[in-house]
PyMOL Python script that loads the backbone (N, CA, C, O; Angstrom):
from pymol import cmd

cmd.read_pdbstr("""\
ATOM      1  N   MET A   1    -161.583-172.257 -11.947  1.00  0.00           N
ATOM      2  CA  MET A   1    -162.858-173.443 -10.862  1.00  0.00           C
ATOM      3  C   MET A   1    -162.506-174.090 -11.422  1.00  0.00           C
ATOM      4  O   MET A   1    -162.139-174.080 -12.597  1.00  0.00           O
ATOM      5  N   THR A   2    -162.573-175.293 -10.168  1.00  0.00           N
ATOM      6  CA  THR A   2    -161.859-176.989 -10.510  1.00  0.00           C
ATOM      7  C   THR A   2    -164.052-177.502 -10.880  1.00  0.00           C
ATOM      8  O   THR A   2    -165.180-177.052 -10.679  1.00  0.00           O
ATOM      9  N   GLN A   3    -163.266-178.806 -11.560  1.00  0.00           N
ATOM     10  CA  GLN A   3    -164.718-179.210 -11.486  1.00  0.00           C
ATOM     11  C   GLN A   3    -164.570-180.655 -10.529  1.00  0.00           C
ATOM     12  O   GLN A   3    -163.514-181.276 -10.411  1.00  0.00           O
ATOM     13  N   GLN A   4    -165.931-181.048  -9.854  1.00  0.00           N
ATOM     14  CA  GLN A   4    -166.117-181.680  -8.389  1.00  0.00           C
ATOM     15  C   GLN A   4    -165.978-183.215  -9.321  1.00  0.00           C
ATOM     16  O   GLN A   4    -165.091-184.033  -9.076  1.00  0.00           O
ATOM     17  N   TYR A   5    -166.923-183.391 -10.306  1.00  0.00           N
ATOM     18  CA  TYR A   5    -166.489-184.360 -10.788  1.00  0.00           C
ATOM     19  C   TYR A   5    -166.846-184.478 -11.956  1.00  0.00           C
ATOM     20  O   TYR A   5    -167.540-183.782 -12.697  1.00  0.00           O
ATOM     21  N   ILE A   6    -166.221-185.592 -12.091  1.00  0.00           N
ATOM     22  CA  ILE A   6    -165.477-186.522 -13.596  1.00  0.00           C
ATOM     23  C   ILE A   6    -166.482-187.579 -14.367  1.00  0.00           C
ATOM     24  O   ILE A   6    -166.709-188.690 -13.890  1.00  0.00           O
ATOM     25  N   PRO A   7    -167.070-187.120 -15.620  1.00  0.00           N
ATOM     26  CA  PRO A   7    -167.214-187.641 -15.734  1.00  0.00           C
ATOM     27  C   PRO A   7    -166.695-189.045 -16.123  1.00  0.00           C
ATOM     28  O   PRO A   7    -165.548-188.922 -16.552  1.00  0.00           O
ATOM     29  N   LEU A   8    -167.253-190.804 -16.140  1.00  0.00           N
ATOM     30  CA  LEU A   8    -166.379-191.508 -16.643  1.00  0.00           C
ATOM     31  C   LEU A   8    -166.184-192.150 -18.283  1.00  0.00           C
ATOM     32  O   LEU A   8    -166.764-191.267 -18.914  1.00  0.00           O
ATOM     33  N   THR A   9    -165.849-192.863 -19.016  1.00  0.00           N
ATOM     34  CA  THR A   9    -165.026-192.936 -19.866  1.00  0.00           C
ATOM     35  C   THR A   9    -166.201-192.848 -20.633  1.00  0.00           C
ATOM     36  O   THR A   9    -166.528-194.026 -20.493  1.00  0.00           O
ATOM     37  N   GLY A  10    -167.353-192.233 -21.540  1.00  0.00           N
ATOM     38  CA  GLY A  10    -168.670-192.325 -22.232  1.00  0.00           C
ATOM     39  C   GLY A  10    -168.633-193.789 -23.240  1.00  0.00           C
ATOM     40  O   GLY A  10    -167.676-194.517 -23.502  1.00  0.00           O
ATOM     41  N   ILE A  11    -169.785-193.861 -23.582  1.00  0.00           N
ATOM     42  CA  ILE A  11    -169.770-195.243 -24.566  1.00  0.00           C
ATOM     43  C   ILE A  11    -171.002-195.184 -24.874  1.00  0.00           C
ATOM     44  O   ILE A  11    -172.030-195.424 -24.241  1.00  0.00           O
ATOM     45  N   ASP A  12    -170.609-194.529 -26.844  1.00  0.00           N
ATOM     46  CA  ASP A  12    -171.406-193.590 -27.400  1.00  0.00           C
ATOM     47  C   ASP A  12    -172.709-192.752 -26.372  1.00  0.00           C
ATOM     48  O   ASP A  12    -173.927-192.926 -26.396  1.00  0.00           O
ATOM     49  N   CYS A  13    -172.009-191.968 -25.656  1.00  0.00           N
ATOM     50  CA  CYS A  13    -173.146-190.822 -25.224  1.00  0.00           C
ATOM     51  C   CYS A  13    -173.028-189.886 -24.962  1.00  0.00           C
ATOM     52  O   CYS A  13    -172.368-189.792 -23.927  1.00  0.00           O
ATOM     53  N   LEU A  14    -173.397-188.799 -25.446  1.00  0.00           N
ATOM     54  CA  LEU A  14    -173.312-187.170 -25.499  1.00  0.00           C
ATOM     55  C   LEU A  14    -173.108-186.564 -23.955  1.00  0.00           C
ATOM     56  O   LEU A  14    -172.312-185.748 -23.490  1.00  0.00           O
ATOM     57  N   ILE A  15    -174.409-187.496 -23.267  1.00  0.00           N
ATOM     58  CA  ILE A  15    -174.526-186.676 -21.582  1.00  0.00           C
ATOM     59  C   ILE A  15    -174.157-187.579 -20.906  1.00  0.00           C
ATOM     60  O   ILE A  15    -174.899-188.559 -20.837  1.00  0.00           O
ATOM     61  N   PRO A  16    -172.854-187.578 -20.149  1.00  0.00           N
ATOM     62  CA  PRO A  16    -172.784-187.550 -19.678  1.00  0.00           C
ATOM     63  C   PRO A  16    -173.809-188.702 -17.550  1.00  0.00           C
ATOM     64  O   PRO A  16    -174.737-188.296 -16.851  1.00  0.00           O
ATOM     65  N   CYS A  17    -172.875-190.127 -17.392  1.00  0.00           N
ATOM     66  CA  CYS A  17    -174.486-190.180 -16.132  1.00  0.00           C
ATOM     67  C   CYS A  17    -173.715-190.737 -15.424  1.00  0.00           C
ATOM     68  O   CYS A  17    -174.354-190.823 -14.376  1.00  0.00           O
ATOM     69  N   LEU A  18    -172.663-191.235 -15.236  1.00  0.00           N
ATOM     70  CA  LEU A  18    -171.645-192.009 -13.693  1.00  0.00           C
ATOM     71  C   LEU A  18    -170.250-190.943 -14.146  1.00  0.00           C
ATOM     72  O   LEU A  18    -169.359-190.982 -14.996  1.00  0.00           O
ATOM     73  N   LEU A  19    -170.619-190.116 -13.161  1.00  0.00           N
ATOM     74  CA  LEU A  19    -169.517-189.657 -12.415  1.00  0.00           C
ATOM     75  C   LEU A  19    -168.638-189.843 -11.163  1.00  0.00           C
ATOM     76  O   LEU A  19    -169.066-190.077 -10.033  1.00  0.00           O
ATOM     77  N   ILE A  20    -167.699-189.743 -11.427  1.00  0.00           N
ATOM     78  CA  ILE A  20    -166.905-189.623 -10.140  1.00  0.00           C
ATOM     79  C   ILE A  20    -166.415-188.197  -9.352  1.00  0.00           C
ATOM     80  O   ILE A  20    -165.954-187.132  -9.760  1.00  0.00           O
ATOM     81  N   ASP A  21    -166.750-188.724  -8.038  1.00  0.00           N
ATOM     82  CA  ASP A  21    -166.315-187.149  -7.149  1.00  0.00           C
ATOM     83  C   ASP A  21    -165.063-187.109  -6.821  1.00  0.00           C
ATOM     84  O   ASP A  21    -164.639-188.007  -6.094  1.00  0.00           O
ATOM     85  N   LYS A  22    -164.173-186.061  -7.274  1.00  0.00           N
ATOM     86  CA  LYS A  22    -162.954-186.132  -7.259  1.00  0.00           C
ATOM     87  C   LYS A  22    -162.413-185.958  -6.334  1.00  0.00           C
ATOM     88  O   LYS A  22    -161.193-185.958  -6.175  1.00  0.00           O
ATOM     89  N   ASP A  23    -163.841-185.649  -5.000  1.00  0.00           N
ATOM     90  CA  ASP A  23    -162.519-185.333  -3.443  1.00  0.00           C
ATOM     91  C   ASP A  23    -162.962-186.505  -3.185  1.00  0.00           C
ATOM     92  O   ASP A  23    -163.126-186.594  -1.968  1.00  0.00           O
ATOM     93  N   THR A  24    -163.192-187.289  -3.627  1.00  0.00           N
ATOM     94  CA  THR A  24    -163.236-188.942  -2.990  1.00  0.00           C
ATOM     95  C   THR A  24    -162.079-189.577  -2.523  1.00  0.00           C
ATOM     96  O   THR A  24    -161.050-189.940  -3.092  1.00  0.00           O
ATOM     97  N   PRO A  25    -162.626-189.657  -0.893  1.00  0.00           N
ATOM     98  CA  PRO A  25    -160.857-190.418  -0.291  1.00  0.00           C
ATOM     99  C   PRO A  25    -160.047-191.666  -1.172  1.00  0.00           C
ATOM    100  O   PRO A  25    -160.488-192.745  -1.569  1.00  0.00           O
ATOM    101  N   LEU A  26    -158.687-191.057  -1.306  1.00  0.00           N
ATOM    102  CA  LEU A  26    -157.581-191.896  -2.415  1.00  0.00           C
ATOM    103  C   LEU A  26    -158.163-193.739  -2.167  1.00  0.00           C
ATOM    104  O   LEU A  26    -158.425-194.454  -3.134  1.00  0.00           O
ATOM    105  N   ASP A  27    -158.257-194.173  -0.859  1.00  0.00           N
ATOM    106  CA  ASP A  27    -158.963-195.227  -0.516  1.00  0.00           C
ATOM    107  C   ASP A  27    -159.896-196.017  -1.099  1.00  0.00           C
ATOM    108  O   ASP A  27    -159.963-197.010  -1.823  1.00  0.00           O
ATOM    109  N   VAL A  28    -160.894-194.910  -0.299  1.00  0.00           N
ATOM    110  CA  VAL A  28    -162.248-195.658  -1.426  1.00  0.00           C
ATOM    111  C   VAL A  28    -161.719-195.600  -2.940  1.00  0.00           C
ATOM    112  O   VAL A  28    -161.487-196.720  -3.397  1.00  0.00           O
ATOM    113  N   LEU A  29    -161.377-194.064  -4.191  1.00  0.00           N
ATOM    114  CA  LEU A  29    -161.416-194.812  -5.077  1.00  0.00           C
ATOM    115  C   LEU A  29    -160.185-195.923  -6.013  1.00  0.00           C
ATOM    116  O   LEU A  29    -160.133-196.449  -7.125  1.00  0.00           O
ATOM    117  N   HIS A  30    -158.949-195.822  -4.235  1.00  0.00           N
ATOM    118  CA  HIS A  30    -158.238-197.486  -5.188  1.00  0.00           C
ATOM    119  C   HIS A  30    -159.385-198.654  -4.860  1.00  0.00           C
ATOM    120  O   HIS A  30    -159.642-199.617  -5.582  1.00  0.00           O
ATOM    121  N   ALA A  31    -159.952-198.348  -3.700  1.00  0.00           N
ATOM    122  CA  ALA A  31    -161.285-199.849  -3.923  1.00  0.00           C
ATOM    123  C   ALA A  31    -161.270-200.797  -5.057  1.00  0.00           C
ATOM    124  O   ALA A  31    -160.909-201.847  -5.588  1.00  0.00           O
ATOM    125  N   ASN A  32    -162.366-198.911  -5.047  1.00  0.00           N
ATOM    126  CA  ASN A  32    -163.316-199.300  -6.490  1.00  0.00           C
ATOM    127  C   ASN A  32    -162.793-199.363  -7.812  1.00  0.00           C
ATOM    128  O   ASN A  32    -163.556-199.365  -8.779  1.00  0.00           O
ATOM    129  N   SER A  33    -161.555-199.416  -7.937  1.00  0.00           N
ATOM    130  CA  SER A  33    -160.950-199.705  -9.440  1.00  0.00           C
ATOM    131  C   SER A  33    -160.069-200.976  -8.761  1.00  0.00           C
ATOM    132  O   SER A  33    -160.196-202.002  -9.430  1.00  0.00           O
ATOM    133  N   THR A  34    -159.428-201.088  -7.884  1.00  0.00           N
ATOM    134  CA  THR A  34    -159.428-202.233  -7.056  1.00  0.00           C
ATOM    135  C   THR A  34    -160.410-203.905  -7.988  1.00  0.00           C
ATOM    136  O   THR A  34    -160.126-204.836  -8.741  1.00  0.00           O
ATOM    137  N   ALA A  35    -161.898-203.202  -7.063  1.00  0.00           N
ATOM    138  CA  ALA A  35    -162.744-204.251  -7.570  1.00  0.00           C
ATOM    139  C   ALA A  35    -162.929-204.734  -8.677  1.00  0.00           C
ATOM    140  O   ALA A  35    -162.873-205.936  -8.935  1.00  0.00           O
ATOM    141  N   ARG A  36    -163.244-203.565  -9.691  1.00  0.00           N
ATOM    142  CA  ARG A  36    -162.973-203.979 -10.861  1.00  0.00           C
ATOM    143  C   ARG A  36    -162.329-204.258 -12.146  1.00  0.00           C
ATOM    144  O   ARG A  36    -162.903-204.502 -13.207  1.00  0.00           O
ATOM    145  N   LEU A  37    -160.742-204.178 -11.871  1.00  0.00           N
ATOM    146  CA  LEU A  37    -159.615-205.050 -12.028  1.00  0.00           C
ATOM    147  C   LEU A  37    -159.544-206.293 -11.750  1.00  0.00           C
ATOM    148  O   LEU A  37    -159.047-207.163 -12.465  1.00  0.00           O
ATOM    149  N   LEU A  38    -160.310-206.500 -10.122  1.00  0.00           N
ATOM    150  CA  LEU A  38    -160.014-207.576 -10.074  1.00  0.00           C
ATOM    151  C   LEU A  38    -161.106-208.601 -10.638  1.00  0.00           C
ATOM    152  O   LEU A  38    -160.644-209.651 -11.085  1.00  0.00           O
ATOM    153  N   ALA A  39    -162.338-208.453 -10.671  1.00  0.00           N
ATOM    154  CA  ALA A  39    -163.381-208.504 -11.892  1.00  0.00           C
ATOM    155  C   ALA A  39    -163.009-208.995 -12.844  1.00  0.00           C
ATOM    156  O   ALA A  39    -163.222-210.186 -13.072  1.00  0.00           O
ATOM    157  N   VAL A  40    -162.369-208.233 -13.638  1.00  0.00           N
ATOM    158  CA  VAL A  40    -162.451-208.046 -15.116  1.00  0.00           C
ATOM    159  C   VAL A  40    -161.048-208.965 -15.205  1.00  0.00           C
ATOM    160  O   VAL A  40    -160.836-209.368 -16.348  1.00  0.00           O
ATOM    161  N   THR A  41    -159.593-209.553 -13.746  1.00  0.00           N
ATOM    162  CA  THR A  41    -159.027-210.064 -14.113  1.00  0.00           C
ATOM    163  C   THR A  41    -159.707-212.040 -13.966  1.00  0.00           C
ATOM    164  O   THR A  41    -159.499-213.022 -14.678  1.00  0.00           O
ATOM    165  N   GLN A  42    -160.360-211.880 -12.958  1.00  0.00           N
ATOM    166  CA  GLN A  42    -161.691-212.431 -12.833  1.00  0.00           C
ATOM    167  C   GLN A  42    -162.101-213.655 -14.346  1.00  0.00           C
ATOM    168  O   GLN A  42    -161.933-214.868 -14.469  1.00  0.00           O
ATOM    169  N   VAL A  43    -162.534-212.865 -15.040  1.00  0.00           N
ATOM    170  CA  VAL A  43    -163.172-213.463 -15.807  1.00  0.00           C
ATOM    171  C   VAL A  43    -162.369-213.738 -17.260  1.00  0.00           C
ATOM    172  O   VAL A  43    -162.774-214.432 -18.192  1.00  0.00           O
ATOM    173  N   LEU A  44    -161.144-213.007 -17.175  1.00  0.00           N
ATOM    174  CA  LEU A  44    -160.048-213.379 -17.984  1.00  0.00           C
ATOM    175  C   LEU A  44    -159.421-214.840 -17.872  1.00  0.00           C
ATOM    176  O   LEU A  44    -158.803-215.493 -18.712  1.00  0.00           O
ATOM    177  N   GLU A  45    -159.718-215.087 -16.793  1.00  0.00           N
ATOM    178  CA  GLU A  45    -157.988-215.983 -16.291  1.00  0.00           C
ATOM    179  C   GLU A  45    -159.908-217.586 -16.662  1.00  0.00           C
ATOM    180  O   GLU A  45    -159.775-218.795 -16.853  1.00  0.00           O
ATOM    181  N   SER A  46    -161.032-216.933 -16.618  1.00  0.00           N
ATOM    182  CA  SER A  46    -161.660-218.071 -17.095  1.00  0.00           C
ATOM    183  C   SER A  46    -162.156-218.798 -17.850  1.00  0.00           C
ATOM    184  O   SER A  46    -162.620-219.934 -17.946  1.00  0.00           O
ATOM    185  N   LEU A  47    -161.851-217.329 -18.748  1.00  0.00           N
ATOM    186  CA  LEU A  47    -161.658-217.299 -20.378  1.00  0.00           C
ATOM    187  C   LEU A  47    -160.469-218.384 -20.799  1.00  0.00           C
ATOM    188  O   LEU A  47    -160.585-219.369 -21.527  1.00  0.00           O
ATOM    189  N   ALA A  48    -159.761-218.088 -20.384  1.00  0.00           N
ATOM    190  CA  ALA A  48    -158.105-218.344 -20.367  1.00  0.00           C
ATOM    191  C   ALA A  48    -158.811-219.413 -20.659  1.00  0.00           C
ATOM    192  O   ALA A  48    -159.199-219.503 -21.824  1.00  0.00           O
ATOM    193  N   ARG A  49    -159.257-220.788 -19.439  1.00  0.00           N
ATOM    194  CA  ARG A  49    -159.533-221.832 -19.356  1.00  0.00           C
ATOM    195  C   ARG A  49    -160.046-222.940 -19.977  1.00  0.00           C
ATOM    196  O   ARG A  49    -159.625-224.094 -19.896  1.00  0.00           O
ATOM    197  N   LEU A  50    -160.700-222.649 -20.415  1.00  0.00           N
ATOM    198  CA  LEU A  50    -162.012-222.729 -21.196  1.00  0.00           C
ATOM    199  C   LEU A  50    -161.511-222.934 -22.899  1.00  0.00           C
ATOM    200  O   LEU A  50    -160.773-222.167 -23.517  1.00  0.00           O
ATOM    201  N   ASP A  51    -162.139-224.172 -23.411  1.00  0.00           N
ATOM    202  CA  ASP A  51    -161.970-224.573 -24.676  1.00  0.00           C
ATOM    203  C   ASP A  51    -162.246-223.412 -25.422  1.00  0.00           C
ATOM    204  O   ASP A  51    -161.671-222.616 -24.679  1.00  0.00           O
ATOM    205  N   LEU A  52    -162.643-222.796 -26.230  1.00  0.00           N
ATOM    206  CA  LEU A  52    -163.586-221.417 -27.377  1.00  0.00           C
ATOM    207  C   LEU A  52    -163.497-222.532 -28.092  1.00  0.00           C
ATOM    208  O   LEU A  52    -164.269-222.176 -28.983  1.00  0.00           O
ATOM    209  N   LYS A  53    -163.025-224.066 -28.550  1.00  0.00           N
ATOM    210  CA  LYS A  53    -163.549-223.810 -30.004  1.00  0.00           C
ATOM    211  C   LYS A  53    -165.529-223.867 -30.894  1.00  0.00           C
ATOM    212  O   LYS A  53    -166.007-223.716 -32.018  1.00  0.00           O
ATOM    213  N   ASP A  54    -166.206-224.286 -28.981  1.00  0.00           N
ATOM    214  CA  ASP A  54    -167.419-223.895 -29.810  1.00  0.00           C
ATOM    215  C   ASP A  54    -167.818-223.299 -29.058  1.00  0.00           C
ATOM    216  O   ASP A  54    -168.761-223.879 -28.520  1.00  0.00           O
ATOM    217  N   ALA A  55    -167.487-221.670 -28.363  1.00  0.00           N
ATOM    218  CA  ALA A  55    -167.875-220.602 -27.378  1.00  0.00           C
ATOM    219  C   ALA A  55    -169.190-220.465 -28.113  1.00  0.00           C
ATOM    220  O   ALA A  55    -169.869-221.488 -28.204  1.00  0.00           O
ATOM    221  N   ASP A  56    -169.569-219.537 -28.559  1.00  0.00           N
ATOM    222  CA  ASP A  56    -170.844-218.702 -29.430  1.00  0.00           C
ATOM    223  C   ASP A  56    -170.096-217.708 -28.554  1.00  0.00           C
ATOM    224  O   ASP A  56    -169.793-217.297 -27.434  1.00  0.00           O
ATOM    225  N   SER A  57    -169.973-217.568 -30.670  1.00  0.00           N
ATOM    226  CA  SER A  57    -169.539-216.012 -30.891  1.00  0.00           C
ATOM    227  C   SER A  57    -170.301-214.542 -30.046  1.00  0.00           C
ATOM    228  O   SER A  57    -169.595-213.583 -29.737  1.00  0.00           O
ATOM    229  N   ALA A  58    -171.709-214.570 -29.776  1.00  0.00           N
ATOM    230  CA  ALA A  58    -171.909-213.611 -28.852  1.00  0.00           C
ATOM    231  C   ALA A  58    -172.079-213.253 -27.970  1.00  0.00           C
ATOM    232  O   ALA A  58    -172.419-212.099 -27.710  1.00  0.00           O
ATOM    233  N   ASP A  59    -171.812-214.543 -26.873  1.00  0.00           N
ATOM    234  CA  ASP A  59    -171.661-214.621 -25.551  1.00  0.00           C
ATOM    235  C   ASP A  59    -169.774-213.624 -25.117  1.00  0.00           C
ATOM    236  O   ASP A  59    -169.376-212.707 -24.399  1.00  0.00           O
ATOM    237  N   LEU A  60    -169.175-214.678 -26.196  1.00  0.00           N
ATOM    238  CA  LEU A  60    -167.435-214.124 -26.083  1.00  0.00           C
ATOM    239  C   LEU A  60    -167.795-212.471 -26.506  1.00  0.00           C
ATOM    240  O   LEU A  60    -166.852-211.952 -25.909  1.00  0.00           O
ATOM    241  N   GLN A  61    -168.359-211.585 -26.990  1.00  0.00           N
ATOM    242  CA  GLN A  61    -168.261-210.330 -27.017  1.00  0.00           C
ATOM    243  C   GLN A  61    -169.473-209.884 -26.425  1.00  0.00           C
ATOM    244  O   GLN A  61    -169.807-208.777 -26.847  1.00  0.00           O
ATOM    245  N   HIS A  62    -169.953-210.194 -25.901  1.00  0.00           N
ATOM    246  CA  HIS A  62    -170.697-209.952 -24.108  1.00  0.00           C
ATOM    247  C   HIS A  62    -169.825-209.647 -23.573  1.00  0.00           C
ATOM    248  O   HIS A  62    -169.643-208.482 -23.221  1.00  0.00           O
ATOM    249  N   LEU A  63    -168.697-210.981 -23.258  1.00  0.00           N
ATOM    250  CA  LEU A  63    -167.854-211.306 -21.770  1.00  0.00           C
ATOM    251  C   LEU A  63    -166.729-209.726 -22.365  1.00  0.00           C
ATOM    252  O   LEU A  63    -166.141-208.956 -21.606  1.00  0.00           O
ATOM    253  N   ALA A  64    -166.746-209.676 -23.737  1.00  0.00           N
ATOM    254  CA  ALA A  64    -165.290-208.714 -23.904  1.00  0.00           C
ATOM    255  C   ALA A  64    -165.763-207.090 -23.526  1.00  0.00           C
ATOM    256  O   ALA A  64    -165.182-206.213 -22.886  1.00  0.00           O
ATOM    257  N   ASN A  65    -166.651-207.109 -23.996  1.00  0.00           N
ATOM    258  CA  ASN A  65    -167.588-206.121 -23.813  1.00  0.00           C
ATOM    259  C   ASN A  65    -167.606-205.866 -22.795  1.00  0.00           C
ATOM    260  O   ASN A  65    -166.931-204.844 -22.672  1.00  0.00           O
ATOM    261  N   ALA A  66    -168.135-206.289 -21.529  1.00  0.00           N
ATOM    262  CA  ALA A  66    -168.531-206.256 -20.378  1.00  0.00           C
ATOM    263  C   ALA A  66    -166.608-205.576 -19.445  1.00  0.00           C
ATOM    264  O   ALA A  66    -166.299-204.576 -18.797  1.00  0.00           O
ATOM    265  N   SER A  67    -165.884-206.763 -19.902  1.00  0.00           N
ATOM    266  CA  SER A  67    -164.226-206.815 -19.869  1.00  0.00           C
ATOM    267  C   SER A  67    -164.338-205.351 -20.337  1.00  0.00           C
ATOM    268  O   SER A  67    -163.319-204.837 -19.877  1.00  0.00           O
ATOM    269  N   ALA A  68    -164.805-204.704 -20.790  1.00  0.00           N
ATOM    270  CA  ALA A  68    -164.058-203.180 -21.659  1.00  0.00           C
ATOM    271  C   ALA A  68    -163.909-202.219 -20.962  1.00  0.00           C
ATOM    272  O   ALA A  68    -162.979-201.431 -20.795  1.00  0.00           O
ATOM    273  N   ILE A  69    -165.938-202.435 -20.121  1.00  0.00           N
ATOM    274  CA  ILE A  69    -165.979-201.992 -19.100  1.00  0.00           C
ATOM    275  C   ILE A  69    -165.537-201.766 -18.089  1.00  0.00           C
ATOM    276  O   ILE A  69    -165.704-200.601 -17.728  1.00  0.00           O
ATOM    277  N   LEU A  70    -165.084-202.313 -17.516  1.00  0.00           N
ATOM    278  CA  LEU A  70    -164.631-203.029 -16.109  1.00  0.00           C
ATOM    279  C   LEU A  70    -163.206-201.891 -16.070  1.00  0.00           C
ATOM    280  O   LEU A  70    -162.802-201.008 -15.314  1.00  0.00           O
ATOM    281  N   LEU A  71    -162.873-202.373 -17.052  1.00  0.00           N
ATOM    282  CA  LEU A  71    -161.232-202.346 -17.561  1.00  0.00           C
ATOM    283  C   LEU A  71    -161.048-200.473 -18.117  1.00  0.00           C
ATOM    284  O   LEU A  71    -159.968-199.952 -18.392  1.00  0.00           O
ATOM    285  N   ARG A  72    -161.933-200.018 -18.145  1.00  0.00           N
ATOM    286  CA  ARG A  72    -162.073-198.465 -18.718  1.00  0.00           C
ATOM    287  C   ARG A  72    -162.689-197.700 -17.012  1.00  0.00           C
ATOM    288  O   ARG A  72    -161.925-196.857 -16.541  1.00  0.00           O
ATOM    289  N   ASP A  73    -163.660-197.935 -16.400  1.00  0.00           N
ATOM    290  CA  ASP A  73    -163.444-197.503 -14.866  1.00  0.00           C
ATOM    291  C   ASP A  73    -162.605-197.612 -14.564  1.00  0.00           C
ATOM    292  O   ASP A  73    -162.041-196.545 -14.319  1.00  0.00           O
ATOM    293  N   SER A  74    -161.771-198.905 -14.308  1.00  0.00           N
ATOM    294  CA  SER A  74    -160.874-198.469 -13.250  1.00  0.00           C
ATOM    295  C   SER A  74    -159.750-198.070 -14.335  1.00  0.00           C
ATOM    296  O   SER A  74    -159.292-199.201 -14.498  1.00  0.00           O
ATOM    297  N   CYS A  75    -159.064-197.337 -15.101  1.00  0.00           N
ATOM    298  CA  CYS A  75    -158.285-196.349 -15.635  1.00  0.00           C
ATOM    299  C   CYS A  75    -159.189-195.001 -15.083  1.00  0.00           C
ATOM    300  O   CYS A  75    -158.781-194.176 -14.265  1.00  0.00           O
ATOM    301  N   ASP A  76    -160.201-195.003 -15.592  1.00  0.00           N
ATOM    302  CA  ASP A  76    -160.504-193.641 -15.026  1.00  0.00           C
ATOM    303  C   ASP A  76    -160.329-193.252 -13.975  1.00  0.00           C
ATOM    304  O   ASP A  76    -159.686-192.203 -13.933  1.00  0.00           O
ATOM    305  N   LEU A  77    -160.944-194.070 -12.132  1.00  0.00           N
ATOM    306  CA  LEU A  77    -160.521-193.957 -11.089  1.00  0.00           C
ATOM    307  C   LEU A  77    -159.442-193.773 -11.294  1.00  0.00           C
ATOM    308  O   LEU A  77    -159.210-192.631 -11.691  1.00  0.00           O
ATOM    309  N   LEU A  78    -157.926-194.944 -11.124  1.00  0.00           N
ATOM    310  CA  LEU A  78    -156.894-194.691 -11.066  1.00  0.00           C
ATOM    311  C   LEU A  78    -156.191-193.421 -12.217  1.00  0.00           C
ATOM    312  O   LEU A  78    -154.967-193.315 -12.136  1.00  0.00           O
ATOM    313  N   ASP A  79    -156.899-192.491 -13.245  1.00  0.00           N
ATOM    314  CA  ASP A  79    -156.260-191.374 -13.693  1.00  0.00           C
ATOM    315  C   ASP A  79    -156.569-190.281 -12.543  1.00  0.00           C
ATOM    316  O   ASP A  79    -155.763-189.385 -12.291  1.00  0.00           O
ATOM    317  N   VAL A  80    -158.298-190.484 -11.593  1.00  0.00           N
ATOM    318  CA  VAL A  80    -158.189-189.528 -10.936  1.00  0.00           C
ATOM    319  C   VAL A  80    -157.355-189.325  -9.903  1.00  0.00           C
ATOM    320  O   VAL A  80    -157.325-188.286  -9.245  1.00  0.00           O
ATOM    321  N   MET A  81    -156.768-190.138  -9.752  1.00  0.00           N
ATOM    322  CA  MET A  81    -155.805-190.827  -8.043  1.00  0.00           C
ATOM    323  C   MET A  81    -154.749-190.318  -8.284  1.00  0.00           C
ATOM    324  O   MET A  81    -154.022-189.769  -7.455  1.00  0.00           O
ATOM    325  N   GLY A  82    -154.482-190.476  -9.784  1.00  0.00           N
ATOM    326  CA  GLY A  82    -153.317-189.415 -10.117  1.00  0.00           C
ATOM    327  C   GLY A  82    -153.353-188.619 -10.318  1.00  0.00           C
ATOM    328  O   GLY A  82    -152.302-187.992 -10.450  1.00  0.00           O
ATOM    329  N   TRP A  83    -154.172-188.213 -10.441  1.00  0.00           N
ATOM    330  CA  TRP A  83    -154.288-186.574 -10.779  1.00  0.00           C
ATOM    331  C   TRP A  83    -154.255-185.770  -8.864  1.00  0.00           C
ATOM    332  O   TRP A  83    -154.006-184.609  -8.541  1.00  0.00           O
ATOM    333  N   ARG A  84    -154.463-186.468  -8.353  1.00  0.00           N
ATOM    334  CA  ARG A  84    -155.060-186.115  -6.784  1.00  0.00           C
ATOM    335  C   ARG A  84    -153.309-186.507  -6.117  1.00  0.00           C
ATOM    336  O   ARG A  84    -152.847-185.827  -5.201  1.00  0.00           O
ATOM    337  N   LEU A  85    -152.698-187.403  -6.602  1.00  0.00           N
ATOM    338  CA  LEU A  85    -151.219-187.757  -6.089  1.00  0.00           C
ATOM    339  C   LEU A  85    -150.521-186.520  -6.388  1.00  0.00           C
ATOM    340  O   LEU A  85    -149.960-185.911  -5.477  1.00  0.00           O
ATOM    341  N   GLN A  86    -150.499-185.907  -8.110  1.00  0.00           N
ATOM    342  CA  GLN A  86    -150.506-185.574  -8.247  1.00  0.00           C
ATOM    343  C   GLN A  86    -150.362-183.628  -7.730  1.00  0.00           C
ATOM    344  O   GLN A  86    -149.376-182.892  -7.755  1.00  0.00           O
ATOM    345  N   ALA A  87    -151.118-183.481  -7.509  1.00  0.00           N
ATOM    346  CA  ALA A  87    -151.546-182.255  -7.154  1.00  0.00           C
ATOM    347  C   ALA A  87    -151.212-181.629  -5.803  1.00  0.00           C
ATOM    348  O   ALA A  87    -151.626-180.504  -5.524  1.00  0.00           O
TER     349      ALA A  87
END
""", "prot")
cmd.dss("prot")
cmd.show_as("cartoon", "prot")
cmd.util.cbc("prot")
cmd.orient("prot")
């Protein structure tokens, strides 16, 4: 029996609540992964253009955490796409 729902990589949580339906069409998986990659790319490009010498460390930590979550989600979506394409 195969698992239809794949949990997103958890963040210090034992019970997953965000799941990927592995039967979702590939174009939908791709679109969701792309949206997250684009969002994190835009955040990092904005940071690269800023003068960070006066940046608040808490703000930078928040941006880094949000970026990590978006990247992790995107990787999970790409993993499901890869499994589907190899099957």
